[in-house]
All heavy atoms as an XYZ file, in Angstrom:
731
protein
N      25.127     83.944      8.060
C      24.353     82.859      8.607
C      25.285     81.751      9.076
O      24.964     81.036      9.977
C      23.401     82.367      7.509
C      22.373     81.426      8.024
S      21.265     82.380      9.044
C      20.165     81.135      9.536
N      26.430     81.654      8.437
C      27.380     80.603      8.722
C      27.968     80.748     10.132
O      28.217     79.765     10.810
C      28.458     80.697      7.644
C      29.531     79.698      7.691
C      30.333     79.837      6.402
C      31.726     79.383      6.499
N      32.459     79.504      5.282
N      28.159     81.977     10.589
C      28.795     82.211     11.880
C      27.811     82.618     12.963
O      28.221     82.884     14.094
C      29.852     83.311     11.732
C      30.969     82.916     10.784
C      31.075     83.486      9.524
C      31.901     81.961     11.153
C      32.077     83.130      8.656
C      32.911     81.595     10.288
C      33.004     82.183      9.041
O      34.004     81.825      8.183
N      26.519     82.653     12.689
C      25.559     83.167     13.666
C      25.482     82.293     14.917
O      25.379     82.811     16.032
C      24.178     83.314     13.030
O      23.725     82.055     12.577
N      25.530     80.966     14.780
C      25.472     80.088     15.955
C      26.737     80.244     16.790
O      26.683     80.285     18.019
C      25.273     78.629     15.511
C      23.913     78.491     14.824
C      25.387     77.681     16.690
C      23.649     77.126     14.242
N      27.880     80.367     16.139
C      29.143     80.543     16.854
C      29.148     81.852     17.640
O      29.544     81.897     18.808
C      30.311     80.509     15.851
C      31.710     80.726     16.444
C      32.035     79.618     17.421
C      32.737     80.799     15.340
N      28.680     82.917     17.023
C      28.644     84.225     17.703
C      27.678     84.178     18.876
O      27.978     84.699     19.958
C      28.270     85.331     16.691
C      29.419     85.520     15.684
C      27.971     86.636     17.398
C      29.078     86.427     14.528
N      26.517     83.538     18.702
C      25.542     83.430     19.785
C      26.122     82.647     20.963
O      25.930     82.998     22.133
C      24.260     82.779     19.279
N      26.876     81.577     20.685
C      27.487     80.780     21.749
C      28.544     81.590     22.499
O      28.654     81.510     23.730
C      28.103     79.516     21.153
N      29.344     82.385     21.784
C      30.356     83.211     22.441
C      29.726     84.275     23.333
O      30.197     84.521     24.451
C      31.263     83.860     21.389
C      32.227     82.905     20.672
C      32.957     83.645     19.562
C      33.211     82.316     21.652
N      28.653     84.903     22.857
C      27.977     85.928     23.659
C      27.375     85.304     24.916
O      27.462     85.864     26.012
C      26.901     86.642     22.815
C      27.582     87.501     21.753
C      25.995     87.495     23.685
C      26.632     88.112     20.758
N      26.787     84.104     24.797
C      26.208     83.415     25.957
C      27.303     83.057     26.965
O      27.125     83.213     28.179
C      25.457     82.177     25.510
N      28.451     82.588     26.497
C      29.559     82.226     27.390
C      30.081     83.442     28.141
O      30.305     83.393     29.352
C      30.706     81.592     26.574
O      30.191     80.480     25.852
C      31.821     81.139     27.478
N      30.276     84.553     27.436
C      30.771     85.777     28.085
C      29.753     86.283     29.094
O      30.103     86.698     30.205
C      31.081     86.848     27.009
C      32.284     86.401     26.179
C      31.343     88.198     27.654
C      32.528     87.247     24.951
N      28.463     86.207     28.737
C      27.416     86.672     29.642
C      27.344     85.848     30.911
O      27.138     86.371     32.008
N      27.512     84.539     30.800
C      27.430     83.681     31.982
C      28.665     83.819     32.878
O      28.565     83.735     34.096
C      27.245     82.230     31.564
C      25.868     81.912     30.961
C      25.859     80.480     30.448
C      24.776     82.117     31.987
N      29.827     84.009     32.315
C      31.020     84.151     33.149
C      31.070     85.507     33.824
O      31.661     85.653     34.896
C      32.303     83.955     32.318
O      32.305     84.865     31.230
C      32.403     82.548     31.816
N      30.430     86.508     33.264
C      30.417     87.841     33.881
C      29.525     87.853     35.109
O      29.703     88.680     36.000
C      29.929     88.881     32.869
N      28.583     86.938     35.203
C      27.636     86.908     36.313
C      28.057     85.955     37.429
O      27.263     85.620     38.292
C      26.252     86.492     35.804
S      25.548     87.661     34.652
N      29.280     85.465     37.417
C      29.728     84.499     38.417
C      29.748     85.149     39.802
O      30.292     86.222     40.002
C      31.127     84.003     38.056
C      31.607     82.890     38.961
C      32.967     82.387     38.506
O      33.287     82.503     37.316
O      33.693     81.893     39.354
N      29.112     84.454     40.761
C      29.056     85.001     42.126
C      30.206     84.444     42.944
O      30.563     83.273     42.828
C      27.733     84.609     42.780
C      26.548     85.287     42.140
C      25.292     84.954     42.897
C      24.126     85.705     42.289
N      22.905     85.490     43.036
N      30.754     85.274     43.812
C      31.829     84.829     44.689
C      31.211     84.345     45.992
O      30.251     84.914     46.494
C      32.789     85.976     44.964
C      33.493     86.412     43.700
C      34.534     87.443     43.970
C      35.170     87.808     42.642
N      36.342     88.583     42.749
N      31.773     83.284     46.573
C      31.237     82.697     47.789
C      31.911     83.336     49.004
O      33.133     83.400     49.091
C      31.505     81.183     47.804
O      30.998     80.636     46.587
C      30.842     80.514     48.974
N      31.103     83.824     49.946
C      31.617     84.417     51.174
C      31.129     83.567     52.344
O      29.934     83.311     52.461
C      31.103     85.862     51.341
O      31.450     86.590     50.168
C      31.709     86.511     52.552
N      32.042     83.124     53.227
C      31.684     82.283     54.363
C      31.794     83.130     55.639
O      32.829     83.715     55.929
C      32.629     81.064     54.463
C      32.287     80.215     55.672
C      32.551     80.250     53.182
N      30.716     83.177     56.395
C      30.713     83.879     57.685
C      30.478     82.835     58.762
O      29.479     82.126     58.744
C      29.608     84.953     57.733
C      29.838     85.976     56.627
C      29.557     85.604     59.105
C      28.739     86.992     56.502
N      31.407     82.751     59.716
C      31.276     81.758     60.772
C      30.510     82.363     61.944
O      30.729     83.500     62.348
C      32.660     81.305     61.243
C      33.392     80.531     60.162
C      34.705     79.957     60.659
O      34.840     79.749     61.889
O      35.575     79.726     59.834
N      29.590     81.568     62.483
C      28.777     82.017     63.624
C      29.602     81.870     64.900
O      30.422     80.959     65.034
C      27.514     81.182     63.715
N      29.397     82.766     65.872
C      30.130     82.641     67.136
C      29.657     81.427     67.924
O      28.514     80.992     67.781
C      29.811     83.936     67.863
C      28.542     84.427     67.245
C      28.541     83.932     65.848
N      30.538     80.866     68.730
C      30.212     79.683     69.535
C      29.189     80.061     70.604
O      29.217     81.169     71.146
C      31.475     79.146     70.201
N      28.259     79.158     70.948
C      27.255     79.465     71.978
C      27.928     79.611     73.349
O      28.882     78.912     73.681
C      26.310     78.279     71.930
C      27.048     77.172     71.242
C      28.080     77.832     70.383
N      27.387     80.513     74.145
C      27.960     80.803     75.459
C      27.641     79.721     76.467
O      28.495     79.302     77.232
C      27.464     82.145     75.959
N      26.425     79.284     76.543
C      26.046     78.257     77.516
C      25.112     77.281     76.837
O      24.460     77.600     75.860
C      25.366     78.893     78.712
N      25.029     76.083     77.392
C      24.148     75.075     76.817
C      22.703     75.451     77.103
O      22.368     75.865     78.210
C      24.467     73.709     77.398
N      21.855     75.330     76.135
C      20.444     75.675     76.299
C      19.733     74.547     77.026
O      20.131     73.392     76.913
C      19.820     75.894     74.936
N      18.678     74.885     77.789
C      17.951     73.821     78.498
C      17.240     72.900     77.503
O      16.838     73.324     76.438
C      16.962     74.580     79.361
C      16.817     75.919     78.719
C      18.117     76.188     78.038
N      17.085     71.651     77.866
C      16.445     70.668     77.003
C      14.944     70.941     76.980
O      14.323     71.060     78.033
C      16.698     69.246     77.536
O      18.101     69.066     77.694
C      16.154     68.208     76.596
N      14.348     71.048     75.797
C      12.911     71.320     75.753
C      12.108     70.090     76.155
O      12.583     68.964     76.069
C      12.663     71.672     74.290
C      13.771     71.029     73.533
C      14.939     71.001     74.466
N      10.878     70.334     76.586
C       9.992     69.239     77.010
C       9.588     68.434     75.785
O       9.461     68.979     74.688
C       8.766     69.819     77.678
N       9.395     67.116     75.949
C       9.010     66.292     74.797
C       7.618     66.689     74.291
O       6.747     67.054     75.068
C       9.032     64.874     75.330
C       8.971     64.987     76.807
C       9.527     66.326     77.170
N       7.440     66.598     72.976
C       6.158     66.928     72.352
C       5.342     65.656     72.232
O       5.810     64.637     71.752
C       6.392     67.532     70.952
C       5.069     67.830     70.267
C       7.247     68.771     71.058
N       4.082     65.717     72.714
C       3.214     64.545     72.661
C       2.396     64.627     71.371
O       1.734     65.626     71.105
C       2.287     64.505     73.889
C       3.143     64.398     75.147
C       1.304     63.352     73.774
C       2.370     64.492     76.418
N       2.443     63.550     70.592
C       1.711     63.489     69.329
C       0.605     62.460     69.484
O       0.859     61.315     69.830
C       2.643     63.087     68.174
C       1.875     62.962     66.869
C       3.779     64.082     68.048
N      -0.631     62.868     69.215
C      -1.764     61.942     69.322
C      -1.804     61.048     68.096
O      -1.671     61.512     66.973
C      -3.056     62.729     69.437
N      -1.995     59.746     68.315
C      -2.073     58.780     67.223
C      -3.546     58.640     66.847
O      -4.381     58.408     67.721
C      -1.491     57.425     67.658
C      -1.636     56.384     66.568
C      -0.050     57.586     68.074
N      -3.896     58.773     65.575
C      -5.302     58.673     65.198
C      -5.837     57.258     65.364
O      -5.094     56.290     65.277
C      -5.308     59.097     63.732
C      -3.930     58.891     63.235
C      -3.043     59.055     64.435
N      -7.136     57.145     65.569
C      -7.794     55.848     65.746
C      -8.043     55.190     64.393
O      -7.641     55.690     63.347
N      -8.759     54.046     64.420
C      -9.035     53.340     63.162
C      -9.997     54.163     62.297
O     -10.775     54.954     62.794
C      -9.657     52.022     63.606
C     -10.192     52.289     64.969
C      -9.323     53.344     65.576
N      -9.952     53.921     60.991
C     -10.800     54.651     60.053
C     -12.241     54.226     60.210
O     -12.536     53.078     60.514
C     -10.340     54.395     58.632
N     -13.160     55.152     59.967
C     -14.593     54.858     60.062
C     -15.095     54.209     58.782
O     -14.367     54.030     57.821
N     -16.398     53.879     58.752
C     -17.020     53.246     57.588
C     -17.146     54.256     56.458
O     -17.224     55.459     56.693
C     -18.391     52.710     57.971
N     -17.188     53.734     55.228
C     -17.336     54.613     54.072
C     -18.717     55.237     54.060
O     -19.706     54.618     54.441
C     -17.138     53.840     52.764
C     -15.696     53.425     52.573
O     -14.799     54.013     53.140
N     -15.482     52.403     51.767
N     -18.803     56.453     53.533
C     -20.100     57.119     53.392
C     -20.841     56.604     52.162
O     -20.310     55.878     51.335
N     -22.120     56.988     52.032
C     -22.919     56.554     50.891
C     -22.508     57.340     49.646
O     -21.979     58.448     49.749
C     -24.425     56.782     51.145
O     -24.616     58.167     51.389
C     -24.891     55.996     52.334
N     -22.802     56.754     48.471
C     -22.477     57.413     47.215
C     -23.377     58.617     46.996
O     -24.556     58.600     47.351
C     -22.643     56.448     46.033
C     -21.585     55.363     46.037
O     -20.521     55.528     46.600
N     -21.890     54.251     45.398
N     -22.846     59.631     46.363
C     -23.638     60.817     46.051
C     -24.549     60.576     44.855
O     -24.396     59.619     44.112
N     -25.531     61.459     44.645
C     -26.459     61.314     43.525
C     -25.769     61.725     42.219
O     -24.774     62.434     42.227
C     -27.697     62.177     43.759
O     -27.313     63.534     43.875
N     -26.354     61.261     41.091
C     -25.801     61.597     39.789
C     -25.958     63.084     39.515
O     -26.957     63.700     39.909
C     -26.504     60.810     38.669
C     -26.160     59.330     38.732
O     -25.123     58.985     39.318
O     -26.938     58.519     38.190
N     -25.023     63.658     38.776
C     -25.088     65.065     38.408
C     -26.108     65.301     37.301
O     -26.573     64.373     36.647
N     -26.467     66.565     37.073
C     -27.426     66.924     36.029
C     -26.803     66.723     34.654
O     -25.597     66.851     34.482
C     -27.855     68.373     36.210
N     -27.666     66.416     33.659
C     -27.193     66.193     32.298
C     -26.852     67.533     31.667
O     -27.597     68.499     31.788
C     -28.274     65.490     31.482
C     -27.831     65.131     30.089
C     -28.908     64.353     29.355
C     -28.414     64.006     27.954
N     -29.416     63.262     27.203
N     -25.736     67.630     30.981
C     -25.321     68.869     30.323
C     -26.122     69.132     29.059
O     -26.759     68.243     28.504
N     -26.089     70.360     28.591
C     -26.799     70.717     27.363
C     -25.999     70.270     26.148
O     -24.783     70.123     26.217
C     -27.018     72.246     27.276
O     -25.733     72.871     27.322
C     -27.857     72.748     28.405
N     -26.708     70.088     25.023
C     -26.057     69.641     23.785
C     -25.199     70.762     23.213
O     -25.544     71.934     23.324
C     -27.109     69.217     22.767
N     -24.120     70.423     22.599
C     -23.236     71.414     21.988
C     -23.830     71.950     20.683
O     -24.763     71.376     20.121
N     -23.279     73.046     20.207
C     -23.755     73.670     18.966
C     -23.371     72.816     17.767
O     -22.392     72.082     17.797
C     -23.148     75.054     18.821
N     -24.173     72.914     16.696
C     -23.893     72.175     15.467
C     -22.645     72.742     14.800
O     -22.469     73.960     14.768
C     -25.086     72.296     14.501
O     -26.240     71.800     15.166
C     -24.855     71.504     13.235
N     -21.818     71.891     14.289
C     -20.588     72.334     13.623
C     -20.891     72.994     12.286
O     -21.980     72.855     11.723
N     -19.945     73.729     11.764
C     -20.124     74.427     10.491
C     -19.999     73.444      9.328
O     -19.438     72.370      9.464
C     -19.090     75.540     10.348
O     -17.799     74.981     10.425
N     -20.545     73.836      8.181
C     -20.518     72.992      6.985
C     -19.095     72.897      6.453
O     -18.371     73.883      6.452
C     -21.420     73.615      5.899
O     -22.723     73.762      6.442
C     -21.485     72.740      4.668
N     -18.740     71.723      5.996
C     -17.394     71.522      5.456
C     -17.233     72.199      4.102
O     -18.205     72.595      3.465
N     -16.023     72.329      3.657
C     -15.747     72.993      2.384
C     -16.073     72.067      1.220
O     -16.162     70.857      1.372
C     -14.278     73.409      2.309
O     -13.461     72.266      2.447
N     -16.280     72.657      0.039
C     -16.628     71.899     -1.162
C     -15.450     71.022     -1.583
O     -14.303     71.453     -1.503
C     -16.959     72.877     -2.307
O     -18.002     73.724     -1.861
C     -17.406     72.141     -3.543
N     -15.752     69.826     -2.039
C     -14.708     68.898     -2.459
C     -14.080     69.314     -3.782
O     -14.596     70.176     -4.491
N     -13.000     68.702     -4.125
C     -12.284     69.004     -5.370
C     -13.057     68.453     -6.565
O     -13.832     67.518     -6.436
C     -10.896     68.356     -5.374
O     -10.164     68.821     -4.276
N     -12.813     69.030     -7.756
C     -13.436     68.553     -8.989
C     -12.873     67.188     -9.340
O     -11.680     66.942     -9.173
C     -13.127     69.536    -10.133
O     -13.583     70.821     -9.736
C     -13.813     69.134    -11.407
N     -13.729     66.310     -9.828
C     -13.298     64.957    -10.183
C     -12.428     64.960    -11.428
O     -12.378     65.928    -12.175
N     -11.758     63.860    -11.677
C     -10.876     63.733    -12.844
C     -11.697     63.567    -14.117
O     -12.842     63.134    -14.075
C      -9.960     62.522    -12.662
N     -11.129     63.918    -15.264
C     -11.796     63.761    -16.559
C     -11.974     62.277    -16.857
O     -11.094     61.469    -16.581
C     -10.925     64.402    -17.662
O     -10.698     65.754    -17.307
C     -11.596     64.334    -19.005
N     -13.130     61.935    -17.415
C     -13.422     60.535    -17.730
C     -12.594     60.024    -18.902
O     -12.003     60.795    -19.652
N     -12.577     58.716    -19.092
C     -11.841     58.100    -20.193
C     -12.558     58.344    -21.521
O     -13.771     58.529    -21.564
C     -11.719     56.586    -19.995
C     -10.881     56.268    -18.780
O     -10.037     57.055    -18.397
N     -11.125     55.125    -18.167
N     -11.831     58.281    -22.652
C     -12.416     58.423    -23.989
C     -13.270     57.204    -24.280
O     -12.898     56.083    -23.955
C     -11.296     58.522    -25.037
O     -10.453     59.605    -24.668
C     -11.841     58.750    -26.415
N     -14.431     57.436    -24.899
C     -15.342     56.327    -25.218
C     -14.798     55.442    -26.333
O     -13.880     55.817    -27.061
N     -15.406     54.268    -26.505
C     -15.001     53.332    -27.559
C     -15.426     53.870    -28.928
O     -16.384     54.636    -29.038
C     -15.663     51.964    -27.349
C     -15.134     51.286    -26.088
O     -14.016     51.634    -25.655
O     -15.839     50.430    -25.527
N     -14.748     53.437    -29.990
C     -15.098     53.816    -31.359
C     -16.420     53.166    -31.726
O     -16.676     52.014    -31.384
C     -14.009     53.334    -32.334
O     -12.770     53.884    -31.903
C     -14.288     53.773    -33.746
N     -17.280     53.923    -32.422
C     -18.603     53.397    -32.831
C     -18.480     52.323    -33.906
O     -17.460     52.197    -34.584
N     -19.569     51.578    -34.097
C     -19.596     50.506    -35.106
C     -19.652     51.126    -36.503
O     -20.117     52.234    -36.689
C     -20.806     49.612    -34.874
N     -19.180     50.409    -37.518
C     -19.209     50.876    -38.904
C     -20.649     50.897    -39.392
O     -21.422     49.989    -39.115
C     -18.381     49.938    -39.798
O     -17.067     49.870    -39.262
C     -18.330     50.424    -41.224
N     -21.008     51.958    -40.126
C     -22.385     52.086    -40.625
C     -22.664     51.099    -41.755
O     -21.769     50.526    -42.362
N     -23.962     50.952    -42.072
C     -24.376     50.038    -43.147
C     -23.988     50.620    -44.496
O     -23.855     51.828    -44.647
C     -25.884     49.823    -43.068
N     -23.833     49.761    -45.507
C     -23.488     50.211    -46.863
C     -24.657     50.994    -47.455
O     -25.815     50.697    -47.187
C     -23.192     49.023    -47.776
O     -22.072     48.329    -47.284
N     -24.325     52.021    -48.246
C     -25.373     52.826    -48.885
C     -26.057     52.061    -50.036
O     -25.566     51.055    -50.526
N     -27.190     52.587    -50.482
C     -27.948     51.936    -51.557
C     -27.209     52.126    -52.880
O     -26.475     53.089    -53.068
C     -29.347     52.552    -51.650
N     -27.422     51.216    -53.791
C     -26.790     51.291    -55.110
C     -27.462     52.398    -55.908
O     -28.686     52.531    -55.901
C     -26.940     49.955    -55.838
O     -26.404     48.927    -55.008
C     -26.227     49.966    -57.175
N     -26.659     53.215    -56.598
C     -27.207     54.321    -57.399
C     -27.932     53.828    -58.655
O     -27.764     52.688    -59.080
N     -28.706     54.714    -59.245
C     -29.446     54.358    -60.465
C     -28.464     54.165    -61.620
O     -27.405     54.791    -61.657
C     -30.442     55.465    -60.811
N     -28.842     53.362    -62.589
C     -27.988     53.093    -63.748
C     -27.958     54.308    -64.661
O     -28.965     54.979    -64.849
C     -28.504     51.877    -64.505
N     -26.823     54.620    -65.232
C     -26.702     55.768    -66.138
C     -27.300     55.478    -67.522
O     -27.591     54.342    -67.854
N     -27.480     56.536    -68.338
C     -28.006     56.364    -69.701
C     -26.941     55.690    -70.568
O     -25.754     55.837    -70.321
C     -28.332     57.724    -70.314
C     -29.495     58.430    -69.693
C     -29.741     59.755    -70.377
O     -29.294     59.966    -71.530
O     -30.374     60.602    -69.735
N     -27.408     55.105    -71.582
C     -26.495     54.483    -72.524
C     -25.778     55.567    -73.302
O     -26.346     56.616    -73.594
C     -27.275     53.589    -73.492
N     -24.518     55.406    -73.616
C     -23.740     56.412    -74.331
C     -24.208     56.592    -75.791
O     -24.800     55.714    -76.376
N     -23.946     57.762    -76.341
C     -24.324     58.039    -77.740
C     -23.188     57.581    -78.634
O     -22.037     57.668    -78.266
C     -24.576     59.528    -77.915
C     -25.766     59.995    -77.105
C     -26.044     61.439    -77.375
C     -27.201     61.900    -76.541
N     -27.508     63.259    -76.681
N     -23.539     57.196    -79.760
C     -22.533     56.682    -80.660
C     -22.003     57.757    -81.565
O     -22.722     58.660    -81.971
C     -23.138     55.586    -81.512
C     -23.228     54.328    -80.732
C     -23.476     53.158    -81.645
O     -22.960     53.121    -82.749
O     -24.175     52.262    -81.188
N     -20.753     57.581    -81.929
C     -20.014     58.231    -82.976
C     -20.077     59.723    -83.112
O     -20.592     60.187    -84.093
N     -19.621     60.523    -82.425
C     -19.478     61.926    -82.741
C     -18.008     62.242    -82.898
O     -17.143     61.565    -82.372
N     -17.667     63.254    -83.656
C     -16.296     63.633    -83.867
C     -15.977     64.803    -82.966
O     -16.734     65.767    -82.888
C     -16.060     64.046    -85.322
O     -16.464     62.962    -86.152
C     -14.623     64.379    -85.569
N     -14.816     64.761    -82.325
C     -14.384     65.849    -81.434
C     -13.202     66.512    -82.079
O     -12.235     65.859    -82.465
C     -14.005     65.319    -80.039
C     -13.505     66.431    -79.169
C     -15.160     64.593    -79.411
N     -13.229     67.861    -82.222
C     -12.132     68.606    -82.815
C     -11.462     69.377    -81.698
O     -12.103     70.133    -80.979
C     -12.613     69.563    -83.898
C     -13.291     68.756    -85.013
C     -11.484     70.410    -84.437
C     -13.985     69.598    -86.025
N     -10.123     69.218    -81.568
C      -9.362     69.922    -80.531
C      -8.558     70.993    -81.206
O      -7.794     70.731    -82.119
C      -8.434     68.951    -79.772
C      -7.609     69.698    -78.765
C      -9.220     67.833    -79.165
N      -8.746     72.276    -80.802
C      -8.026     73.405    -81.398
C      -6.984     73.846    -80.387
O      -7.311     74.202    -79.262
C      -9.002     74.563    -81.719
C      -8.261     75.737    -82.307
C     -10.111     74.075    -82.632
N      -5.677     73.903    -80.802
C      -4.657     74.343    -79.853
C      -4.736     75.841    -79.581
O      -5.142     76.623    -80.450
C      -3.353     73.980    -80.539
C      -3.690     73.728    -81.950
C      -5.132     73.436    -82.033
N      -4.366     76.287    -78.422
C      -4.396     77.700    -78.034
C      -3.111     78.338    -78.523
O      -2.024     77.770    -78.424
C      -4.499     77.808    -76.495
C      -4.470     79.259    -76.063
C      -5.716     77.106    -75.996
N      -3.211     79.578    -79.082
C      -2.046     80.281    -79.581
C      -1.196     80.785    -78.449
O      -1.727     81.308    -77.458
C      -2.488     81.471    -80.421
C      -3.082     81.086    -81.724
C      -3.395     82.346    -82.503
O      -2.709     83.351    -82.354
O      -4.349     82.286    -83.275
N       0.128     80.732    -78.621
C       1.022     81.263    -77.627
C       1.296     82.699    -77.958
O       1.569     83.056    -79.083
C       2.346     80.486    -77.607
C       2.184     79.133    -77.044
C       3.534     78.499    -76.899
C       3.455     77.128    -76.337
N       4.726     76.510    -76.181
N       1.327     83.596    -77.124
C       1.560     85.008    -77.383
C       2.881     85.433    -76.918
O       3.535     85.147    -76.081
C       0.514     85.868    -76.721
C      -0.808     85.639    -77.324
C      -1.739     86.619    -76.754
N      -3.050     86.347    -77.282
C      -4.043     87.146    -77.201
N      -3.924     88.263    -76.616
N      -5.184     86.860    -77.685
């Protein structure tokens, strides 16, 4: 690709120089006798221009063109922004009061044997 323009230019140069035409000059022989002078040509000069003609009538109205085709569907819109955080809910109701504890029982803890 680097040398393609250079090669194309060289081929064009060689092609154009190969087609060079040589110039050949041929001289016409001198006339033998003087030719008689031709009669003058009479040219008629036109007269003044006439009055303008009347304007032509308007042309017929053309027919309406065909309706164009429907355009293509538009692109999908961008995703919307994230909504705001909701308000904090109301506090729940207070639970019922528990039973009063029982008094004085003894708890015995027995250790588990290791095997």
